[in-house]
C-alpha positions as CSV (number, residue, x, y, z in Angstrom):
1,X,-9.9,126.7,141.9
2,X,-6.5,128.4,142.9
3,X,-5.4,125.3,144.9
4,X,-6.3,123.4,141.8
5,X,-4.2,125.9,139.8
6,X,-1.2,125.3,142.1
7,X,-1.3,121.5,141.6
8,X,-1.2,122.1,137.9
9,X,1.8,124.4,138.3
10,X,3.6,121.8,140.4
11,X,2.7,118.9,137.9
12,X,4.0,120.7,135.1
13,X,7.0,121.9,137.1
14,X,6.7,125.5,135.9
15,X,5.3,128.6,137.4
16,X,3.4,131.6,136.3
17,X,1.3,134.0,138.4
18,X,-2.2,133.2,139.1
19,X,-4.7,133.9,136.4
20,X,-7.7,133.6,138.8
21,X,-9.0,136.8,140.2
22,X,-12.0,137.8,142.1
23,X,-13.4,139.9,139.0
24,X,-13.9,136.6,137.1
25,X,-16.8,135.4,139.5
26,X,-20.3,136.7,139.2
27,X,-23.3,135.9,141.1
28,X,-27.0,136.9,142.1
29,X,-28.0,137.1,145.7
30,X,-31.4,138.0,146.8
31,X,-30.5,139.0,150.4
32,X,-28.7,142.5,150.7
33,X,-26.3,141.3,153.7
34,X,-25.5,137.8,151.9
35,X,-24.9,140.1,148.8
36,X,-22.3,142.2,150.5
37,X,-20.8,139.0,152.5
38,X,-20.2,137.3,149.1
39,X,-18.1,140.1,147.7
40,X,-16.2,140.4,151.1
41,X,-15.8,136.5,150.9
42,X,-14.1,136.7,147.6
43,X,-11.4,139.4,148.9
44,X,-10.9,137.3,152.1
45,X,-10.3,134.2,150.1
46,X,-8.2,135.9,147.6
47,X,-6.0,137.3,150.4
48,X,-5.7,133.5,151.9
49,X,-4.8,132.0,148.6
50,X,-1.9,134.6,148.1
51,X,-0.4,133.4,151.4
52,X,-0.6,130.1,150.2
53,X,0.9,131.0,146.9
54,X,3.6,132.8,148.6
55,X,4.6,129.8,150.9
56,X,4.5,127.2,147.9
57,X,6.4,129.6,145.2
58,X,7.8,132.4,147.2
59,X,6.3,135.1,145.0
60,X,2.6,136.3,144.2
61,X,0.8,138.8,142.6
62,X,0.6,142.1,144.4
63,X,-2.7,142.4,146.4
64,X,-2.6,146.3,146.4
65,X,-3.9,148.4,144.8
66,X,-7.2,146.7,145.0
67,X,-8.8,145.6,141.8
68,X,-12.4,145.0,141.0
69,X,-14.1,142.8,143.3
70,X,-16.5,140.0,142.4
71,X,-19.6,140.9,140.2
72,X,-22.2,140.2,142.6
73,X,-25.7,141.2,141.8
74,X,-28.3,142.0,144.6
75,X,-31.7,141.1,143.1
76,X,-34.0,138.1,142.5
77,X,-32.5,135.4,140.2
78,X,-35.8,134.3,138.7
79,X,-36.6,137.9,137.6
80,X,-33.1,139.2,136.5
81,X,-31.7,138.5,132.9
82,X,-28.7,136.3,133.6
83,X,-27.0,137.6,130.8
84,X,-27.0,141.2,132.3
85,X,-25.6,139.9,135.5
86,X,-22.9,138.0,133.7
87,X,-22.4,139.4,130.0
88,X,-20.7,136.8,127.8
89,X,-19.2,136.7,124.2
90,X,-19.9,133.7,121.9
91,X,-16.5,132.2,122.7
92,X,-16.3,133.0,126.5
93,X,-16.0,129.9,128.6
94,X,-18.7,130.1,131.2
95,X,-19.6,127.8,134.2
96,X,-22.8,128.3,136.0
97,X,-22.9,126.8,139.7
98,X,-25.3,126.8,142.4
99,X,-27.7,125.4,144.9
100,X,-30.9,126.9,144.3
101,X,-33.5,127.1,146.9
102,X,-36.2,124.2,146.9
103,X,-39.9,124.7,147.6
104,X,-42.7,122.3,146.6
105,X,-45.9,123.7,145.0
106,X,-47.8,123.5,148.1
107,X,-45.0,125.4,150.2
108,X,-44.7,128.3,147.8
109,X,-45.9,131.7,149.0
110,X,-47.6,134.2,146.6
111,X,-44.5,136.0,145.5
112,X,-42.8,132.6,144.8
113,X,-45.6,131.4,142.9
114,X,-45.6,134.6,140.8
115,X,-41.8,133.9,140.1
116,X,-42.8,130.3,138.8
117,X,-45.3,131.9,136.4
118,X,-42.8,134.8,135.2
119,X,-40.2,132.1,134.4
120,X,-42.7,129.4,132.6
121,X,-45.1,132.1,131.2
122,X,-44.5,130.5,127.8
123,X,-45.7,126.9,128.9
124,X,-49.3,125.9,130.0
125,X,-48.4,123.2,132.7
126,X,-46.1,124.5,135.4
127,X,-47.9,125.2,138.6
128,X,-47.1,121.8,140.1
129,X,-43.4,122.3,139.6
130,X,-40.9,122.8,142.4
131,X,-39.5,126.4,142.9
132,X,-36.1,125.1,142.0
133,X,-37.2,124.5,138.3
134,X,-37.0,128.1,137.6
135,X,-33.0,127.9,137.9
136,X,-32.9,125.0,135.6
137,X,-35.0,126.8,132.9
138,X,-33.2,130.1,133.5
139,X,-30.0,128.3,133.2
140,X,-31.1,126.6,129.9
141,X,-31.8,129.9,128.3
142,X,-28.6,131.5,129.5
143,X,-26.2,128.7,128.0
144,X,-28.0,128.1,124.7
145,X,-26.1,128.2,121.7
146,X,-22.6,129.2,123.4
147,X,-19.6,127.8,125.1
148,X,-21.1,127.8,128.6
149,X,-22.6,125.0,130.9
150,X,-24.2,124.8,134.2
151,X,-24.4,122.4,137.2
152,X,-26.9,122.6,140.0
153,X,-26.9,120.9,143.3
154,X,-30.6,119.9,143.3
155,X,-33.3,118.1,145.6
156,X,-33.8,114.9,143.7
157,X,-37.6,115.9,143.3
158,X,-37.2,117.3,139.8
159,X,-35.9,113.8,138.5
160,X,-38.8,112.0,139.9
161,X,-42.8,111.7,139.4
162,X,-44.7,114.3,137.4
163,X,-41.8,116.8,137.8
164,X,-40.0,115.0,135.0
165,X,-42.8,115.5,132.3
166,X,-43.6,119.1,133.4
167,X,-39.9,120.2,133.3
168,X,-37.3,118.2,131.2
169,X,-39.2,118.6,128.0
170,X,-38.4,122.1,127.9
171,X,-34.9,121.9,128.8
172,X,-33.7,118.9,126.8
173,X,-35.2,120.0,123.5
174,X,-31.9,121.9,122.7
175,X,-29.5,120.8,125.7
176,X,-28.2,117.5,127.0
177,X,-27.1,116.3,130.6
178,X,-23.4,116.2,130.4
179,X,-23.1,114.5,133.9
180,X,-25.0,113.5,136.9
181,X,-24.2,112.5,140.4
182,X,-26.6,110.0,141.6
183,X,-29.0,111.0,144.5
184,X,-27.4,110.9,147.9
185,X,-28.1,112.4,151.4
186,X,-26.7,115.6,152.2
187,X,-26.4,116.5,155.8
188,X,-25.5,120.0,157.1
189,X,-23.4,120.7,160.1
190,X,-26.0,122.4,162.0
191,X,-26.9,121.4,165.5
192,X,-30.3,119.9,164.4
193,X,-29.2,118.4,161.4
194,X,-31.5,118.5,158.2
195,X,-30.8,115.7,156.0
196,X,-32.1,116.0,152.2
197,X,-31.6,113.7,149.3
198,X,-30.0,115.7,146.4
199,X,-28.4,115.0,143.3
200,X,-25.9,117.2,141.1
201,X,-26.9,117.7,137.3
202,X,-24.7,119.3,134.8
203,X,-26.2,120.5,131.4
204,X,-24.6,121.7,128.1
205,X,-25.2,122.2,124.4
206,X,-25.6,119.0,122.5
207,X,-22.0,117.6,121.6
208,X,-20.3,114.5,120.8
209,X,-18.3,114.6,124.0
210,X,-18.6,111.6,126.6
211,X,-21.0,111.8,129.2
212,X,-20.5,110.5,132.8
213,X,-22.8,109.2,135.6
214,X,-21.3,109.1,139.2
215,X,-22.6,107.0,141.8
216,X,-20.4,106.7,145.2
217,X,-16.9,106.2,144.1
218,X,-17.8,104.7,140.4
219,X,-17.6,106.9,137.3
220,X,-19.5,105.2,134.3
221,X,-19.8,106.4,130.6
222,X,-23.1,106.8,129.4
223,X,-24.4,107.2,125.9
224,X,-27.1,109.4,126.9
225,X,-28.3,110.5,130.6
226,X,-32.1,110.8,130.7
227,X,-34.1,112.9,133.3
228,X,-34.1,110.0,135.5
229,X,-30.5,110.2,135.5
230,X,-29.7,106.7,134.2
231,X,-28.2,105.7,130.7
232,X,-31.0,105.5,128.3
233,X,-33.4,107.4,125.9
234,X,-35.0,110.8,126.9
235,X,-38.3,109.7,128.3
236,X,-40.7,111.8,130.1
237,X,-43.4,109.8,132.0
238,X,-46.3,112.3,132.2
239,X,-49.6,111.5,133.8
240,X,-51.6,109.0,132.2
241,X,-55.1,107.6,133.2
242,X,-54.8,103.9,132.3
243,X,-52.1,101.3,132.4
244,X,-49.7,100.9,129.4
245,X,-49.5,97.0,130.4
246,X,-53.5,96.6,130.3
247,X,-53.5,96.1,134.1
248,X,-56.6,96.8,136.0
249,X,-57.7,100.3,137.0
250,X,-56.1,101.7,140.0
251,X,-58.0,104.9,141.5
252,X,-57.5,107.1,144.5
253,X,-59.6,106.7,147.7
254,X,-62.4,108.9,148.6
255,X,-62.3,112.5,150.0
256,X,-64.5,113.7,152.7
257,X,-64.2,117.4,153.1
258,X,-66.3,117.2,156.1
259,X,-64.2,118.8,158.9
260,X,-63.8,115.4,160.6
261,X,-67.5,114.7,161.1
262,X,-67.8,111.8,159.0
263,X,-64.9,110.0,160.4
264,X,-64.9,108.1,163.9
265,X,-62.3,107.0,166.1
266,X,-62.7,103.4,167.9
267,X,-63.9,105.2,171.0
268,X,-66.4,107.4,169.0
269,X,-67.7,104.6,167.0
270,X,-68.3,102.5,170.2
271,X,-70.1,105.1,172.2
272,X,-72.3,106.1,169.0
273,X,-73.5,102.2,168.9
274,X,-73.8,102.3,172.7
275,X,-76.1,105.4,172.5
276,X,-78.1,103.8,169.7
277,X,-77.5,100.4,168.5
278,X,-79.2,101.1,165.1
279,X,-76.0,103.5,164.5
280,X,-74.2,100.3,163.6
281,X,-76.1,99.9,160.0
282,X,-74.4,103.3,159.0
283,X,-70.8,102.5,160.2
284,X,-67.9,101.2,157.9
285,X,-64.3,100.6,158.4
286,X,-62.1,103.3,157.2
287,X,-58.7,102.6,155.7
288,X,-55.9,105.1,154.7
289,X,-52.1,104.5,154.5
290,X,-51.5,105.1,158.2
291,X,-54.4,102.9,159.2
292,X,-53.4,99.9,157.0
293,X,-49.7,100.2,157.7
294,X,-49.9,100.7,161.4
295,X,-53.0,98.6,162.1
296,X,-54.9,101.8,163.4
297,X,-58.6,101.6,163.7
298,X,-60.9,104.1,162.0
299,X,-64.5,104.3,161.1
300,X,-66.7,106.4,159.0
301,X,-70.5,107.2,158.6
302,X,-71.6,105.9,155.1
303,X,-75.2,106.8,154.1
304,X,-77.3,106.3,151.0
305,X,-79.8,108.8,150.1
306,X,-82.7,106.4,151.3
307,X,-81.1,105.8,154.4
308,X,-80.7,109.5,155.3
309,X,-84.1,110.0,156.9
310,X,-83.7,107.0,159.2
311,X,-80.1,107.9,160.2
312,X,-81.2,111.2,161.2
313,X,-83.4,109.9,163.9
314,X,-80.2,109.2,165.8
315,X,-79.2,112.6,167.3
316,X,-75.5,112.1,167.2
317,X,-75.4,111.4,163.6
318,X,-77.8,114.3,162.8
319,X,-75.4,116.5,164.7
320,X,-72.5,115.3,162.7
321,X,-74.3,115.9,159.4
322,X,-75.5,119.5,160.6
323,X,-71.5,120.1,161.4
324,X,-70.7,118.9,157.8
325,X,-73.3,121.2,156.3
326,X,-71.9,124.4,158.3
327,X,-68.2,123.3,157.4
328,X,-68.8,123.0,153.8
329,X,-70.8,126.4,153.8
330,X,-68.0,128.1,155.1
331,X,-65.4,126.9,152.4
332,X,-64.2,129.4,149.9
333,X,-64.3,126.7,147.3
334,X,-67.6,126.8,145.2
335,X,-67.4,122.9,144.5
336,X,-67.3,122.3,148.5
337,X,-70.2,124.7,149.1
338,X,-72.2,122.9,146.5
339,X,-71.8,119.6,148.5
340,X,-73.3,121.4,151.6
341,X,-76.8,120.4,150.9
342,X,-75.7,116.8,150.7
343,X,-73.7,116.5,154.0
344,X,-73.9,112.6,154.1
345,X,-72.1,112.5,150.8
346,X,-68.2,112.4,150.5
347,X,-67.1,115.2,148.2
348,X,-65.2,112.7,146.1
349,X,-67.0,109.1,146.5
350,X,-64.8,106.3,145.0
351,X,-66.2,103.4,147.3
352,X,-67.3,100.2,145.7
353,X,-69.1,97.4,147.3
354,X,-66.2,95.0,146.0
355,X,-63.1,93.4,147.5
356,X,-59.8,95.0,146.4
357,X,-56.2,95.7,146.6
358,X,-55.0,98.7,148.7
359,X,-51.9,100.7,147.9
360,X,-50.6,103.2,150.4
361,X,-49.6,106.5,148.6
362,X,-46.8,107.3,150.9
363,X,-44.5,104.7,152.3
364,X,-40.9,104.8,154.1
365,X,-38.0,104.9,151.8
366,X,-36.5,102.3,154.1
367,X,-38.8,99.4,153.2
368,X,-37.8,97.0,150.3
369,X,-41.6,96.9,149.4
370,X,-44.4,99.1,149.7
371,X,-46.9,97.2,152.0
372,X,-50.1,96.6,149.9
373,X,-53.0,94.0,150.8
374,X,-56.4,93.0,150.3
375,X,-59.5,94.9,151.5
376,X,-63.3,93.5,151.7
377,X,-66.3,95.0,150.3
378,X,-67.1,97.1,153.4
379,X,-63.8,98.9,153.7
380,X,-63.8,102.4,152.7
381,X,-60.6,103.7,151.4
382,X,-59.3,107.1,152.3
383,X,-57.4,109.3,149.6
384,X,-54.1,108.7,151.5
385,X,-54.2,105.3,149.7
386,X,-55.1,103.9,146.5
387,X,-57.2,100.8,145.4
388,X,-57.7,98.4,142.7
389,X,-61.3,97.0,143.0
390,X,-62.1,93.5,141.8
391,X,-58.5,92.6,141.1
392,X,-56.8,89.2,140.4
393,X,-54.5,87.9,143.3
394,X,-51.4,88.2,141.4
395,X,-51.6,91.8,140.7
396,X,-50.8,92.2,144.6
397,X,-47.7,90.1,144.0
398,X,-46.8,92.4,140.9
399,X,-47.2,95.5,142.9
400,X,-45.3,93.8,145.7
401,X,-42.1,92.7,143.4
402,X,-38.7,93.9,143.6
403,X,-38.9,94.6,139.7
404,X,-41.7,96.9,140.4
405,X,-40.0,98.6,143.3
406,X,-36.9,99.3,141.3
407,X,-39.2,101.0,138.8
408,X,-40.9,103.0,141.6
409,X,-37.6,104.0,143.5
410,X,-36.7,105.6,139.9
411,X,-40.0,107.3,138.8
412,X,-42.2,108.0,142.1
413,X,-42.1,111.5,143.5
414,X,-41.2,111.9,147.1
415,X,-42.8,113.4,150.2
416,X,-39.7,114.4,152.0
417,X,-37.7,111.2,151.6
418,X,-40.5,108.8,151.5
419,X,-42.1,107.5,148.4
420,X,-45.0,109.1,146.9
421,X,-46.8,106.2,144.9
422,X,-49.1,107.4,142.1
423,X,-51.2,105.4,139.8
424,X,-50.5,107.9,137.1
425,X,-46.9,107.6,136.9
426,X,-45.8,104.5,139.1
427,X,-48.5,102.1,138.0
428,X,-49.8,103.2,134.6
429,X,-46.5,103.7,133.0
430,X,-45.1,100.4,134.5
431,X,-44.2,97.9,131.6
432,X,-45.5,94.4,132.2
433,X,-45.6,91.8,129.5
434,X,-48.9,89.9,128.3
435,X,-49.0,86.7,130.3
436,X,-51.0,83.5,130.2
437,X,-53.7,82.3,132.5
438,X,-51.4,79.3,133.6
439,X,-48.8,82.1,134.5
440,X,-51.4,84.0,136.3
441,X,-52.5,81.0,138.3
442,X,-48.8,80.3,139.2
443,X,-48.1,83.8,140.4
444,X,-51.4,83.6,142.6
445,X,-49.6,80.9,144.7
446,X,-46.6,83.0,145.4
447,X,-49.1,86.0,146.4
448,X,-50.8,83.4,148.7
449,X,-47.6,82.5,150.2
450,X,-46.8,86.2,151.2
451,X,-50.2,86.6,152.7
452,X,-49.7,83.1,154.7
453,X,-46.5,84.5,156.2
454,X,-48.0,87.7,157.2
455,X,-50.8,85.7,158.9
456,X,-48.1,83.8,160.9
457,X,-47.6,87.2,162.9
458,X,-50.9,88.4,163.7
459,X,-49.5,90.6,166.8
460,X,-47.2,92.6,164.2
461,X,-48.5,95.4,162.1
462,X,-47.3,95.7,158.6
463,X,-45.0,98.5,159.5
464,X,-43.2,96.0,161.7
465,X,-43.5,93.1,159.4
466,X,-41.7,95.4,156.6
467,X,-39.3,97.1,158.8
468,X,-36.0,95.9,157.0
469,X,-34.4,95.2,160.2
470,X,-37.1,93.2,161.6
471,X,-38.7,91.3,158.7
472,X,-39.3,87.7,159.5
473,X,-37.2,85.4,157.7
474,X,-40.2,83.4,156.1
475,X,-41.7,86.6,154.7
476,X,-38.5,87.8,153.2
477,X,-38.1,84.3,151.6
478,X,-41.7,84.5,150.2
479,X,-41.1,87.9,148.8
480,X,-37.8,86.5,147.1
481,X,-39.6,83.7,145.5
482,X,-42.2,86.1,144.1
483,X,-39.6,88.4,142.9
484,X,-38.0,85.5,140.8
485,X,-41.6,84.4,139.6
486,X,-42.3,87.9,138.5
487,X,-39.1,88.4,136.6
488,X,-39.6,85.2,134.9
489,X,-42.5,86.6,133.3
490,X,-40.2,89.2,131.5
491,X,-37.2,86.8,130.5
492,X,-35.7,83.3,131.7
493,X,-32.4,84.5,132.5
494,X,-32.2,86.2,135.8
495,X,-31.3,89.8,136.2
496,X,-28.0,90.6,137.7
497,X,-28.7,93.9,139.3
498,X,-31.3,96.9,139.5
499,X,-29.2,98.7,136.4
500,X,-29.9,95.8,134.2
501,X,-33.6,95.7,135.2
502,X,-34.2,99.4,134.5
503,X,-32.7,98.9,131.2
504,X,-34.8,96.1,130.4
505,X,-37.9,98.0,131.5
506,X,-37.1,101.0,129.5
507,X,-36.5,99.1,126.4
508,X,-39.8,97.2,127.0
509,X,-41.4,100.6,127.7
510,X,-40.4,102.2,124.5
511,X,-41.7,99.4,122.4
512,X,-44.9,99.7,124.2
513,X,-45.1,103.5,123.7
514,X,-44.2,102.7,119.9
515,X,-47.0,100.2,119.4
516,X,-49.5,102.5,121.1
517,X,-48.6,105.3,119.0
518,X,-49.0,103.2,115.7
519,X,-52.5,102.4,116.6
């Protein structure tokens, strides 16, 4: 700030003593050592800048006697009243800046979960929020109805997936996003560099001032910046249980909760059948995200009630079922204990004896498309993937299209940096127009072309086929032609870029929501 001040003095060709002092800085730091270090750092920086000022202008404010240091409070920022840590009058111009700590809901310890509950005590649905959401809500309360604004460097997670519907309706009720810096990879200088995808979001009270979206070296004016950090109306894609576009039902795969006893490796399956050939009647292919994408072989025991007595005549199967029973009895979850008396049954059984489409729930951000494909009626799908049973062929082409992936890249959650695809947000909210049977037949052919190109490389896994650096030209072209065909269902004129695609999708989505609400 002092260097900026010096540039202004030079630009104006005038000089006055610096108006920036350590006493103007406030902060909250939970660690006692870091709290003391922050105050010391302000004094050291003040001294360094006085030297620079003197070199530039040959005069400077006297350092001695020492004035008030920075107002750094030692404490938990989620519990402290920010108005007490940094008192303000109505007309004071205050900027709140920071890089709050990130912890997903599954990574939070007991104290952090209590912090989240303390901050969001007025709201019902908050338990799946990231820890960083506390700072956004506290900041919103602090700047409300005053001449203040805030800006945080944040993990991109709060602008994706179900986080948007959980957090942003509470914030944008009275505030607006004044600027946003699009997601970028932040790498620190540590020996073992930790890379994380972050954005920068600024908020203020609602005004008529211009808003800006920054992306790389481009600065664009926006009419409104929504929680997904694009120019558009504020939309909050909360979880929904069916497709807004009347697409077929997508469900999550099955959950065992079995201590690993109902699943089999390729070697375990072969040994089981070698010991007793009748075991083959109770074994089915087991497919999750990793198995499907990497081509790994796994199997599972799938028994009906009337098969149970015969299956237990095989000692190795009976031993496995006994182990499942013991594992479930030791669980702290009442629902799991209740399943102990039926050890041959999956805790959440979603399998249907039908053909279907499998969609991995997690896929690398490097891929242009999430690898999806068809399964047979014998395949049992794990909960690491999702499935659409009895689906028409063109549905695979739709899921595997560029316009769908453009939507996914914006709204999907993340596991580290990888896509976390969900039916509730990615699929069920995806807007797709009603098409004729003739159009469906046409799209089917493009899906067959993609599958045909995959079959030309039987030695390669889907991970290899969809590696952007190794993708075969034929498969790439088949996807490109499918992309054009899918987008032609929206309009005759090709889209110029992803921004245009998203603008069209959100407008279509708004129309669909309005029609749904009118019914």
